[in-house]
C-alpha positions in Angstrom: 80.3 -138.1 -39.1 82.3 -137.4 -42.2 85.0 -134.7 -42.3 88.3 -133.8 -43.9 91.7 -134.2 -42.2 91.8 -130.8 -40.5 93.6 -130.6 -37.2 90.4 -129.7 -35.5 88.9 -133.1 -36.4 92.1 -135.2 -36.0 93.1 -134.0 -32.5 93.1 -136.4 -29.6 90.7 -134.2 -27.6 88.1 -134.3 -30.4 88.6 -138.0 -30.8 87.9 -138.6 -27.1 84.8 -136.4 -27.2 83.2 -138.2 -30.1 84.1 -141.6 -28.6 82.4 -140.7 -25.4 79.2 -139.7 -27.3 79.2 -142.9 -29.4 79.8 -141.1 -32.7 81.6 -142.9 -35.6 84.0 -140.5 -37.3 85.2 -141.0 -40.9 87.8 -138.8 -42.6 88.2 -138.4 -46.3 91.2 -138.9 -48.5 93.8 -136.0 -48.3 93.5 -133.4 -51.0 90.4 -135.0 -52.4 87.4 -132.8 -51.4 84.9 -134.6 -53.6 85.1 -137.5 -51.2 82.9 -135.4 -48.8 80.3 -134.5 -51.5 77.5 -133.6 -49.0 79.6 -130.9 -47.3 80.8 -129.5 -50.6 77.2 -129.5 -51.9 76.0 -127.6 -48.8 78.8 -125.0 -49.3 77.8 -124.5 -52.9 74.1 -124.1 -52.1 74.9 -121.5 -49.5 77.2 -119.5 -51.8 74.5 -119.5 -54.5 71.8 -118.3 -52.1 74.0 -115.4 -50.9 74.7 -114.3 -54.4 70.9 -114.2 -55.2 70.2 -112.2 -52.1 73.0 -109.7 -52.8 70.6 -106.9 -53.9 68.1 -107.5 -51.1 67.9 -105.3 -48.1 69.1 -106.4 -44.7 72.3 -107.4 -43.0 74.3 -110.5 -43.6 73.0 -112.1 -40.4 69.4 -111.4 -41.6 70.1 -113.0 -45.0 71.7 -116.0 -43.3 68.7 -116.5 -41.0 66.4 -116.3 -44.0 68.4 -118.8 -46.0 68.6 -121.3 -43.2 64.8 -121.0 -42.5 63.9 -121.6 -46.2 66.4 -124.5 -46.4 65.1 -126.2 -43.3 61.5 -126.1 -44.4 62.2 -127.5 -47.9 61.7 -131.2 -48.4 64.9 -133.1 -48.9 65.4 -135.1 -52.1 66.6 -138.2 -50.2 64.2 -138.4 -47.2 61.2 -136.7 -48.8 60.8 -134.6 -45.6 62.0 -131.2 -44.6 64.8 -131.1 -41.9 62.5 -129.1 -39.6 59.7 -131.7 -39.9 62.1 -134.5 -39.0 63.4 -132.6 -36.0 60.3 -131.0 -34.6 57.6 -133.3 -36.1 55.8 -130.3 -37.6 56.3 -127.9 -40.4 56.9 -124.2 -39.5 54.6 -121.7 -41.3 56.0 -119.5 -44.0 54.7 -116.8 -46.4 54.0 -119.6 -48.9 51.4 -121.0 -46.6 49.2 -117.9 -47.1 48.5 -119.2 -50.7 47.2 -122.5 -49.4 43.7 -122.9 -48.0 43.3 -122.2 -44.3 42.6 -125.5 -42.7 41.3 -123.9 -39.5 39.0 -121.6 -41.3 37.7 -124.5 -43.5 37.0 -126.5 -40.3 35.1 -123.6 -38.7 33.0 -123.1 -41.8 32.1 -126.8 -42.0 31.1 -126.9 -38.3 29.0 -123.8 -38.7 27.2 -125.4 -41.7 26.6 -128.5 -39.6 25.1 -126.4 -36.8 22.8 -124.6 -39.2 21.6 -128.0 -40.7 21.0 -129.3 -37.2 19.0 -126.3 -36.1 16.7 -126.6 -39.1 15.4 -130.0 -37.9 15.7 -129.3 -34.2 13.8 -126.7 -32.3 15.4 -124.1 -30.0 16.0 -125.6 -26.6 17.0 -123.4 -23.8 16.1 -122.8 -20.1 16.1 -119.6 -18.2 17.8 -119.2 -14.8 15.1 -119.7 -12.1 12.7 -121.5 -14.3 10.7 -124.3 -12.7 11.2 -127.7 -14.4 10.9 -131.4 -13.9 14.1 -133.6 -14.1 14.3 -137.3 -14.8 14.9 -139.5 -11.7 16.8 -142.6 -12.4 16.7 -143.8 -8.8 13.8 -145.0 -6.6 10.6 -143.0 -6.3 8.8 -140.9 -8.9 10.1 -140.8 -12.4 10.2 -137.0 -12.4 11.2 -134.6 -9.7 10.4 -130.9 -9.4 13.2 -128.3 -9.3 14.5 -124.9 -10.3 17.2 -124.2 -12.8 20.2 -122.6 -11.1 22.9 -122.4 -13.8 23.9 -123.6 -17.2 27.0 -125.8 -17.3 27.1 -126.5 -21.1 25.3 -125.9 -24.3 22.6 -128.3 -23.3 23.5 -129.1 -19.7 22.0 -127.5 -16.6 22.3 -127.6 -12.8 19.0 -127.9 -11.1 18.1 -127.4 -7.4 15.4 -130.0 -6.3 12.7 -129.4 -3.7 14.7 -131.4 -1.2 17.7 -129.0 -1.7 19.7 -131.6 -3.7 21.7 -130.1 -6.6 21.8 -132.3 -9.7 23.3 -131.9 -13.2 21.0 -132.9 -16.1 21.0 -132.8 -19.8 18.3 -131.1 -21.7 16.9 -134.4 -22.9 16.2 -135.3 -19.2 14.5 -132.0 -18.4 10.8 -131.0 -18.9 9.4 -127.5 -18.5 7.0 -127.2 -15.6 3.9 -124.9 -15.6 3.5 -122.9 -12.4 0.2 -123.1 -10.5 -2.4 -120.6 -12.0 -6.1 -119.7 -11.4 -8.7 -120.7 -13.9 -11.5 -118.2 -14.9 -13.9 -120.0 -12.5 -11.4 -119.3 -9.7 -10.3 -122.9 -9.3 -6.6 -123.8 -9.0 -5.2 -125.6 -12.0 -2.8 -128.6 -11.4 0.8 -128.4 -12.5 1.6 -130.1 -15.7 3.6 -133.0 -14.1 4.8 -135.9 -16.1 3.9 -138.1 -13.2 0.3 -136.9 -13.3 0.2 -137.5 -17.1 1.5 -141.0 -16.6 -1.2 -141.7 -13.9 -3.9 -140.3 -16.2 -2.7 -142.5 -19.0 -2.7 -145.6 -16.8 -6.2 -144.8 -15.6 -7.5 -144.3 -19.1 -5.9 -147.6 -20.1 -7.5 -149.4 -17.1 -10.9 -148.0 -18.0 -10.6 -149.1 -21.6 -9.6 -152.6 -20.6 -12.4 -152.8 -18.1 -14.9 -151.7 -20.6 -13.6 -154.2 -23.2 -13.7 -157.0 -20.6 -17.3 -156.3 -19.5 -18.6 -155.7 -23.0 -20.0 -159.3 -23.4 -22.0 -159.1 -20.2 -23.6 -155.8 -21.1 -24.6 -157.1 -24.6 -26.2 -160.3 -23.1 -28.2 -158.2 -20.6 -29.5 -156.0 -23.4 -30.5 -159.0 -25.5 -32.5 -160.4 -22.5 -34.4 -157.2 -22.0 -35.2 -156.9 -25.7 -36.5 -160.5 -25.8 -38.8 -159.9 -22.8 -40.1 -156.7 -24.5 -40.9 -158.6 -27.7 -42.7 -161.3 -25.8 -44.9 -158.7 -24.0 -45.7 -157.1 -27.3 -46.8 -160.4 -28.9 -49.1 -161.1 -25.9 -50.7 -157.8 -26.3 -51.3 -158.3 -30.0 -52.8 -161.7 -29.5 -55.1 -160.3 -26.8 -56.4 -157.7 -29.2 -57.1 -160.3 -31.8 -58.9 -162.7 -29.4 -61.1 -159.9 -28.0 -62.2 -158.8 -31.4 -63.0 -162.4 -32.5 -64.6 -163.9 -29.3 -65.1 -161.1 -26.8 -67.3 -163.2 -24.5 -66.1 -166.8 -24.9 -62.3 -166.3 -24.6 -62.1 -163.2 -22.3 -61.9 -165.2 -19.1 -59.5 -167.8 -20.5 -57.1 -165.2 -22.0 -56.8 -163.3 -18.8 -56.1 -166.4 -16.9 -53.6 -167.6 -19.5 -51.7 -164.3 -19.6 -51.4 -164.3 -15.8 -50.0 -167.8 -15.8 -47.9 -167.3 -18.9 -49.4 -170.3 -20.7 -50.7 -168.4 -23.8 -49.6 -170.2 -27.0 
């Protein structure tokens, strides 16, 4: 701390006080005020500000508070930071900030634009309270469990009551809408649109397809055998017609015998 040689700064009581606080005290040369230039500069700045606010309305205390506020939010030439920022780690707002862009409003507008862009490529996803759904099961058992939506805990989070009275919290990505049981025009009950049923159906279709593909060579070989036998019978019939027309008496008995024994050439 730098001060002049006033009795208030050179007394023994003041010296004991600053020594107990660990403050180093330096006094200037007598009758040489320029040695303490910082203090003289502060006095000069204060007097000039009071002269400029002479014609403004308000008491002296109001003008002093206004001067101190402006002085403390102005960046210092040496440190590059305002005294208030160094002390409080933030800059108090003033009327000059109204001319600057509102950071909070700019952030809200950017977030709103992001939401609109997201909604264009993503469908509306929401569940009503009391709606029947299927929720993803990450434990043992079926992959999907039936339940009823009880409450909404977040934009895309819901609390669902399962059929076994358990209460689970699930994200919308792990929830599927469930169709309630209805009657068909023929009077037959329609099954619920369960993801587990769909998985079983898909597995059954896949097994049928694989079985058909595996047995395809056997079916083709059987068809080829039947076709060959049919062609052989047709050839025998044609030869019989030709032999009968050429030698109806001489070869009739031999042909019938050969056809029965399968030795016709």
